[in-house]
C-alpha positions in Angstrom: 0.0 0.0 0.0 1.2 3.5 -0.8 2.8 5.0 2.3 0.7 8.2 2.3 -2.5 6.1 1.9 -1.4 3.8 4.8 -0.8 6.8 7.0 -4.2 8.3 6.2 -5.9 5.0 7.0 -4.1 4.9 10.4 -5.2 8.5 11.1 -8.8 7.7 10.2 -8.7 4.6 12.4 -7.5 6.8 15.3 -10.2 9.3 14.6 -12.8 6.6 14.4 -11.7 5.3 17.7 -12.2 8.7 19.3 -15.7 8.9 17.8 -16.5 5.4 19.1 -15.3 6.5 22.5 -17.4 9.6 22.5 -14.4 11.9 22.6 -15.2 13.7 19.3 -18.5 15.0 18.0 -18.7 18.6 17.0 -15.1 18.8 15.7 -15.4 15.6 13.6 -16.1 17.5 10.4 -13.2 19.8 10.9 -10.8 17.0 11.6 -12.0 14.9 8.6 -11.7 18.0 6.4 -8.1 18.6 7.5 -7.1 15.1 6.7 -8.5 15.5 3.2 -6.9 19.0 2.7 -3.5 17.6 3.7 -3.5 14.8 1.1 -0.6 15.3 -1.4 -1.7 14.7 -5.0 0.6 13.3 -7.6 1.3 13.6 -11.3 -0.6 11.3 -13.7 1.2 8.0 -14.5 0.4 5.2 -16.9 -2.3 2.8 -15.8 -1.8 -0.9 -16.5 -5.0 -2.4 -17.9 -6.0 -6.0 -18.3 -5.9 -7.8 -21.6 -9.5 -8.4 -22.6 -8.3 -11.2 -25.0 -6.9 -13.3 -22.2 -9.8 -15.6 -21.8 -12.2 -13.5 -19.8 -14.9 -13.9 -22.5 -14.9 -17.6 -22.1 -15.1 -17.4 -18.3 -18.2 -15.1 -18.6 -19.8 -17.4 -21.1 -19.3 -20.4 -18.8 -20.7 -18.5 -15.9 -23.8 -17.4 -17.8 -24.4 -21.0 -19.0 -24.3 -22.3 -15.4 -26.7 -19.5 -14.3 -29.1 -20.4 -17.1 -28.9 -24.0 -15.9 -29.5 -22.8 -12.4 -26.5 -24.6 -11.0 -23.7 -23.3 -8.7 -21.0 -21.3 -10.4 -17.8 -23.3 -10.5 -14.7 -21.1 -10.7 -11.2 -21.9 -9.8 -9.3 -19.4 -7.7 -7.3 -18.4 -10.8 -10.4 -17.7 -12.8 -12.0 -15.8 -10.0 -8.9 -13.6 -9.8 -9.0 -13.1 -13.5 -12.6 -12.1 -13.4 -12.0 -9.4 -10.7 -8.9 -8.2 -12.5 -11.1 -7.3 -15.5 -13.1 -4.9 -13.3 -10.3 -2.5 -14.4 -11.2 -3.0 -18.1 -12.1 0.2 -20.0 -14.4 -1.8 -22.2 -17.9 -1.5 -20.8 -19.0 -4.7 -22.5 -16.5 -6.6 -20.4 -16.5 -4.6 -17.2 -20.2 -3.5 -16.9 -22.4 -5.6 -19.1 -20.1 -8.6 -18.7 -18.7 -8.9 -15.2 -21.1 -6.7 -13.3 -24.3 -8.1 -14.7 -23.1 -11.7 -14.5 -21.8 -11.5 -10.9 -25.0 -9.7 -9.8 -27.1 -12.4 -11.4 -25.0 -15.0 -9.6 -25.6 -13.3 -6.3 -29.3 -13.1 -6.9 -29.3 -16.9 -7.6 -27.1 -17.7 -4.6 -24.7 -19.4 -7.0 -21.5 -18.7 -5.2 -20.4 -20.9 -2.3 -19.2 -19.5 1.0 -15.5 -19.8 0.0 -16.1 -18.0 -3.2 -17.9 -15.2 -1.3 -14.9 -15.0 1.1 -12.5 -14.7 -1.8 -14.6 -12.0 -3.5 -14.8 -9.9 -0.3 -11.1 -10.2 0.4 -10.0 -9.5 -3.2 -12.4 -6.5 -3.6 -10.9 -4.9 -0.5 -7.3 -5.3 -1.6 -5.9 -1.7 -1.3 -3.8 -2.1 -4.5 -7.0 -2.4 -6.6 -9.2 -0.1 -4.5 -6.8 2.8 -4.4 -5.2 2.3 -7.8 -3.9 5.6 -9.2 -6.3 7.4 -6.8 -3.9 10.2 -5.9 -3.5 11.2 -9.5 -5.6 13.5 -11.7 -8.6 11.9 -13.4 -7.5 8.8 -15.2 -8.8 5.4 -16.4 -8.0 3.9 -13.1 -11.3 5.2 -11.8 -13.2 2.4 -13.7 -11.5 -0.3 -11.7 -11.8 1.6 -8.4 -15.5 2.4 -8.8 -16.3 -1.1 -10.1 -14.7 -2.7 -7.0 -16.6 -0.4 -4.6 -19.9 -1.0 -6.4 -19.4 -4.8 -6.4 -18.3 -4.8 -2.7 -21.6 -3.0 -1.9 -23.5 -5.6 -3.8 -21.8 -8.6 -2.2 -22.1 -7.2 1.3 -25.8 -7.0 0.7 -25.9 -10.7 0.3 -23.5 -11.8 3.0 -25.3 -13.1 6.1 -24.5 -10.9 9.2 -23.2 -13.9 11.2 -20.6 -14.5 8.4 -19.1 -11.1 8.6 -17.7 -10.3 12.1 -16.9 -7.1 13.9 -13.3 -7.0 12.8 -14.2 -7.5 9.1 -16.9 -4.8 9.4 -14.4 -2.4 11.0 -11.9 -3.0 8.3 -14.5 -2.3 5.6 -15.5 0.9 7.4 -11.9 2.2 7.4 -11.4 1.2 3.7 -14.6 3.0 2.8 -13.6 6.1 4.7 -10.2 6.1 3.2 -11.6 5.7 -0.3 -14.0 8.6 0.1 -11.2 10.8 1.5 -9.0 10.0 -1.5 -11.4 9.9 -4.5 -11.9 13.1 -6.5 -13.0 11.7 -9.9 -16.6 12.8 -10.3 -17.1 11.6 -13.9 -20.3 9.8 -14.7 -20.6 8.4 -18.2 -17.5 8.5 -20.4 -17.7 8.0 -24.1 -16.4 4.6 -25.3 -15.5 3.6 -21.7 -18.9 3.6 -20.0 -19.8 4.4 -16.5 -17.2 5.6 -13.9 -19.7 6.8 -11.3 -17.3 6.6 -8.4 -19.5 8.6 -6.0 -22.6 6.7 -6.8 -20.7 3.5 -6.0 -19.3 4.9 -2.7 -22.8 6.1 -1.7 -24.2 2.6 -2.4 -21.5 1.1 -0.2 -22.3 3.5 2.6 -26.0 2.8 2.3 -25.4 -1.0 2.7 -23.2 -0.4 5.7 -25.9 2.0 7.2 -28.4 -0.8 7.0 -26.2 -3.3 8.8 -27.6 -3.7 12.3 -24.3 -5.0 13.6 -22.4 -1.8 12.8 -22.2 0.7 15.7 -23.9 4.1 15.3 -20.5 5.7 15.7 -19.2 4.1 12.5 -22.3 5.0 10.6 -22.0 8.6 11.8 -18.3 8.6 10.9 -19.0 7.5 7.3 -21.8 10.0 6.9 -19.6 12.9 7.9 -16.7 11.6 5.8 -18.9 11.7 2.7 -20.2 15.2 3.5 -16.7 16.6 3.9 -15.6 15.1 0.6 -18.6 16.6 -1.2 -17.8 20.0 0.2 -14.3 19.8 -1.4 -15.0 18.4 -4.8 -13.9 20.8 -7.5 -15.6 19.1 -10.4 -19.4 18.6 -10.9 -21.6 15.8 -9.8 -24.3 15.7 -12.5 -25.1 12.1 -13.2 -27.6 11.4 -10.5 -25.2 11.2 -7.6 -26.9 13.9 -5.6 -30.2 12.0 -5.7 -28.6 8.8 -4.4 -26.7 10.7 -1.7 -29.9 12.5 -0.7 -31.7 9.2 -0.3 -28.8 7.8 1.8 -28.6 10.8 4.0 -32.4 11.0 4.6 -32.7 7.3 5.3 -29.9 7.6 7.9 -31.0 10.8 9.6 -34.4 9.3 10.1 -33.0 6.3 12.0 -31.7 8.2 15.1 -31.5 11.8 16.4 -27.7 11.5 16.6 -27.5 11.4 12.8 -30.0 14.2 12.4 -28.2 16.5 14.7 -24.8 15.8 13.2 -26.1 16.3 9.7 -27.8 19.6 10.5 -24.7 20.8 12.2 -22.6 20.0 9.1 -25.1 21.8 6.9 -24.8 24.9 9.0 -21.0 24.7 8.9 -21.2 24.3 5.1 -23.3 27.4 4.8 -20.7 29.4 6.7 -18.0 28.2 4.2 -20.3 29.4 1.4 -20.8 32.8 3.1 -17.0 33.3 3.2 -16.7 32.9 -0.6 -20.0 34.4 -1.7 -19.0 34.9 -5.3 -16.5 32.3 -6.5 -14.1 33.4 -9.2 -13.0 30.0 -10.5 -14.6 27.1 -12.2 -13.7 24.9 -9.2 -15.5 27.4 -6.9 -18.6 27.4 -8.9 -18.6 23.6 -9.1 -18.4 23.4 -5.3 -21.3 25.9 -5.1 -23.6 24.1 -7.5 -22.7 20.6 -6.1 -24.0 21.9 -2.8 -27.1 23.4 -4.4 -28.0 20.2 -6.3 -27.6 18.2 -3.1 -29.8 20.5 -1.1 -32.4 20.6 -3.8 -32.4 16.8 -3.8 -32.9 16.7 -0.1 -35.9 19.1 -0.3 -37.7 16.6 -2.6 -37.8 14.0 0.2 -41.2 14.2 2.0 -39.7 12.3 4.9 -36.9 14.8 5.5 -36.8 15.5 9.3 -38.6 18.8 10.2 -35.5 20.3 11.8 -33.5 19.9 8.5 -36.4 21.0 6.3 -37.0 24.1 8.4 -33.3 25.0 8.2 -33.1 24.5 4.4 -36.3 26.6 3.9 -34.8 29.4 6.1 -31.4 29.4 4.4 -31.0 31.5 1.3 -27.8 31.7 -0.7 -27.1 35.1 -2.0 -24.6 35.4 -4.8 -23.8 39.0 -4.3 
């Protein structure tokens, strides 16, 4: 693992411990934001991509045949590794229509055995794949990163709670938080390469974790605040439905306990103060941050089940541009 990423993960683990212990609450947003602001970005380097002519098509054909026959999927460890490696393919027919759809169908049919599910979970959480080229400007590495996060969310949805213990959950929480702190590629659909959608994938993962009854409230709060702080700092637009997904995730979570509602409202107020300090942005990045916030708040207002305290605040808050 990259040294800087490893250090960030350790710092997030320490911060998460403080949240769990009740030592941090109101300063959580500030501390998370500082960790993100201190990340040192790097120059773009070449991304190594899988060879889509190395037999992946035959593996997918074999899997689909087994699913059509409604029999368990039989994949050797080597073929399973090859399958996951091709999540980094830039060909949407391989990555999205091929691997994603086939694996999702296999999950729906309960076609993987427990050992295969374990291998999938471990492989998808490998930092080398999850954080591949994540410190660099927008690059094709995002397809593999986002695909892994999206598939991890799907698999966790199907894993029985008693098969995924406290330590495994904690590790996933820290990986998710680290990924959100590091990811800045907001692209949705890319011509010839298909969907990137990193922030939709990250939101789906957080939504699955939020629905896990075994996960402590402190961890759910920690992840919610991490996503909010990352959104505040994105310099490129989220315009491919991410705001709708995020709003649904936030509203469902804040309705579960007053702790989330209070923390979310506090973060919105802090965000408004940041906007007031830069009332008229003079850069594209500044205007992107402004409209990312506006689109998210608009999406929140559309939810009829938005808690009254948050709705009242949004209705009373007006952003003047000058």
